[in-house]
C-alpha positions in Angstrom: -14.5 91.7 17.8 -13.2 89.9 14.7 -15.1 86.7 15.6 -18.3 88.7 15.9 -17.7 90.4 12.5 -17.0 87.1 10.9 -20.2 85.6 12.3 -22.3 88.4 11.0 -20.5 88.4 7.7 -21.2 84.7 7.3 -24.9 85.3 8.1 -25.2 87.9 5.4 -23.3 85.9 2.9 -25.6 82.9 3.5 -28.5 85.3 3.1 -27.1 86.5 -0.2 -26.5 82.9 -1.5 -30.1 82.0 -0.6 -31.4 85.0 -2.5 -29.1 84.2 -5.4 -30.5 80.7 -5.6 -34.0 82.0 -6.3 -35.3 81.9 -9.8 -34.3 85.0 -11.9 -38.0 85.5 -12.6 -38.7 85.9 -8.9 -39.2 89.7 -8.8 -39.5 89.8 -5.0 -36.2 88.0 -4.5 -34.5 90.2 -7.0 -35.9 93.3 -5.3 -34.7 92.3 -1.9 -31.4 91.2 -3.2 -30.8 94.6 -4.8 -31.6 96.3 -1.5 -28.5 94.7 0.2 -25.7 97.1 0.0 -22.1 96.6 1.1 -22.1 100.1 2.7 -25.1 99.2 4.8 -23.6 95.9 5.9 -20.4 97.8 6.9 -22.3 100.3 8.9 -24.2 97.6 10.9 -21.1 95.6 11.6 -19.0 98.5 12.6 -21.7 99.7 15.0 -22.2 96.3 16.7 -18.5 95.6 16.9 -17.5 99.0 18.0 -15.6 99.7 21.3 -18.6 101.9 22.4 -20.6 98.7 23.1 -17.7 97.3 25.3 -18.1 93.8 24.1 -21.9 93.6 24.5 -21.6 91.5 27.7 -25.0 90.2 28.8 -26.7 92.5 31.3 -24.2 95.3 30.7 -25.0 98.7 29.1 -23.2 97.8 25.9 -25.5 94.8 25.4 -28.6 96.9 26.0 -27.3 99.5 23.5 -26.8 96.7 20.9 -30.3 95.3 21.5 -31.8 98.7 21.1 -29.8 99.3 17.9 -31.1 96.1 16.4 -34.7 96.8 17.4 -34.4 100.2 15.7 -33.2 98.6 12.5 -36.0 96.0 12.6 -38.4 98.9 12.8 -36.7 100.7 9.9 -37.0 97.5 7.9 -40.7 97.3 8.6 -40.5 94.1 10.7 -43.4 93.9 13.1 -42.7 93.2 16.8 -44.2 89.8 17.9 -43.6 89.6 21.6 -46.9 90.5 23.3 -47.0 93.1 26.1 -50.0 94.6 27.9 -49.9 97.9 26.0 -48.2 96.9 22.7 -46.1 94.3 21.1 -42.3 94.6 21.4 -39.1 93.2 19.9 -37.8 92.2 23.3 -38.5 88.9 25.2 -37.9 89.3 29.0 -36.3 86.6 31.1 -34.6 86.7 34.5 -30.9 86.2 35.1 -28.9 86.2 38.3 -25.3 87.3 38.9 -23.0 84.5 40.2 -19.7 84.9 41.9 -17.3 82.6 43.9 -16.9 83.3 47.6 -14.2 81.5 49.7 -13.6 78.1 48.0 -11.3 75.5 49.5 -11.0 71.8 50.1 -9.4 70.2 53.2 -7.9 66.7 52.5 -5.1 64.8 54.1 -4.5 67.5 56.7 -3.9 70.1 54.0 -6.1 73.1 52.8 -6.2 73.1 49.0 -6.5 76.4 47.1 -9.1 77.1 44.5 -7.8 77.8 41.0 -4.3 76.6 42.1 -4.8 73.0 43.4 -8.2 72.4 41.9 -11.0 74.1 39.9 -14.8 73.6 39.5 -17.5 73.9 36.9 -21.2 74.4 37.3 -23.5 75.2 40.2 -21.6 74.1 43.3 -22.9 75.5 46.6 -21.6 74.6 50.1 -22.6 77.6 52.4 -20.7 76.1 55.2 -17.8 73.6 55.7 -18.9 70.0 55.6 -17.2 66.7 56.0 -18.1 64.1 53.4 -17.0 60.5 52.8 -15.3 59.9 49.4 -16.0 56.8 47.3 -14.1 55.9 44.1 -16.4 55.1 41.2 -13.9 54.3 38.4 -14.9 56.2 35.3 -18.4 57.0 36.6 -20.0 55.1 33.8 -23.3 53.1 33.6 -23.6 51.3 30.3 -25.0 48.0 29.0 -21.5 46.7 28.4 -19.9 48.2 31.5 -20.8 49.5 34.9 -18.9 51.3 37.7 -21.9 51.5 40.0 -23.1 48.0 40.2 -21.4 47.2 43.5 -21.1 50.6 45.3 -23.5 53.0 47.1 -22.7 56.7 46.4 -25.7 58.2 48.2 -24.6 61.3 50.2 -20.9 60.8 49.3 -18.2 62.5 47.3 -17.7 60.5 44.1 -14.2 60.4 42.7 -14.0 59.4 39.0 -11.6 59.4 36.1 -12.2 61.3 32.9 -12.5 59.3 29.7 -13.6 55.7 29.5 -11.9 52.2 29.9 -9.9 51.1 26.8 -7.8 48.0 26.3 -5.5 47.5 23.3 -7.1 50.6 21.7 -10.6 49.0 22.0 -13.3 50.7 24.1 -14.9 48.4 26.7 -18.2 50.1 26.0 -18.4 50.1 22.2 -16.2 47.1 21.5 -14.5 49.1 18.8 -11.8 51.8 18.5 -14.6 54.4 18.5 -15.2 55.9 21.9 -18.7 56.3 23.4 -20.3 59.6 24.4 -19.3 59.0 28.0 -15.6 59.5 27.1 -15.6 63.3 26.8 -18.9 64.3 28.5 -18.1 65.2 32.1 -21.6 66.7 32.5 -23.2 63.3 31.7 -21.1 61.6 34.3 -21.8 64.3 36.9 -25.6 64.3 36.3 -25.7 60.5 36.5 -23.7 60.5 39.8 -26.1 63.1 41.3 -29.0 61.0 40.1 -27.5 58.1 42.1 -27.5 60.3 45.1 -23.9 61.6 45.1 -23.4 64.9 47.0 -20.8 66.1 44.6 -18.3 64.8 42.0 -14.6 65.0 41.8 -13.1 64.4 38.4 -9.5 63.3 37.9 -8.1 64.9 34.7 -4.6 64.6 33.2 -2.0 62.0 33.8 0.5 64.4 35.4 0.6 67.6 37.5 1.9 69.4 34.4 -1.1 68.3 32.3 -3.4 69.5 35.0 -1.6 72.9 35.3 -1.8 73.4 31.6 -5.5 72.8 31.5 -6.1 75.0 34.6 -4.1 77.8 32.9 -6.4 77.6 29.9 -9.6 77.7 31.9 -8.7 79.9 34.9 -10.0 83.2 33.6 -13.2 81.7 32.4 -13.9 79.9 35.6 -13.1 82.8 37.8 -15.7 85.0 36.0 -19.0 83.2 36.6 -21.1 86.1 35.2 -24.8 85.5 34.7 -27.0 82.5 34.8 -30.7 81.5 34.7 -32.3 81.7 38.1 -34.1 78.4 38.2 -31.7 76.3 36.1 -29.2 74.1 37.9 -26.1 73.2 35.8 -24.2 70.0 36.0 -21.2 70.5 38.3 -17.9 68.8 39.1 -14.6 69.6 40.9 -11.4 68.8 39.0 
C-alpha cells in the first residue's frame, strides 16, 4: 500500500510543480492550482489504498471498484470519456486477459525426476502438454554478436539449448564490447531466449549462479512470484526459459 501512496503522491507533486512553473499571470493555471486541496488528495489516496480494495489485483473485484471510483472522479471533474462504444463513449478500454496457472511441472534428467521450484524454476510461456524427450545442446552464453558468436558451429533446431547467464569476460574486459562495460546481452535473459527460439530451439535452459547456494538464494527470492502466474494477454507469447 505504501508504494502505491508514494507513487500517487509523486504524481500529484509533479502536477503541482508544473502548475507552479506557470507564469503568475496565467489565470487558468492559478485557478486550477488553487483547486488542489490536501484534504481532497488525502481522500483519493486513502480510498485507492484502502483494504476494502484488497490490493486492486487485475481482474479481481477490488480492481474493478478502483476503476469505477476513478471513472466517477473523472466525471465529477468534467473530463469527457473518449473510448467509443456503440451507445455512448466510456472511460474504459476493453481487452481480453486469460488466467494462467502451473499444472504438474517436472524434468527428468540423469535418471532423476527434478522438482519444480526446488531443483529448477521457469519464466515465461512454457507449455509441454505431455512428456517429451529432447536432445540437449550446449550453446555457451547463447550470444550472437559481431565480435562473438556461440551459434556459428552448432545447430539448435528442435533441441534444448543450455546456456550460461552473463557474457564472456577476460581480465575484466568484455569479449563483446572490448571494454569493461558489458553489452545488453549480459543481463537480458529474454533476449537470449528469443534468439535461441528464432534459431529453432525448442526451449532454453539457463545456468544461473556459481554455486547451489547462490541458486537457492535466487529461487527463494522469486519463488512466490513464479508460483502465482496470474493473468496474461491471450495472444501474446512471452519469452521463456528454465533456470
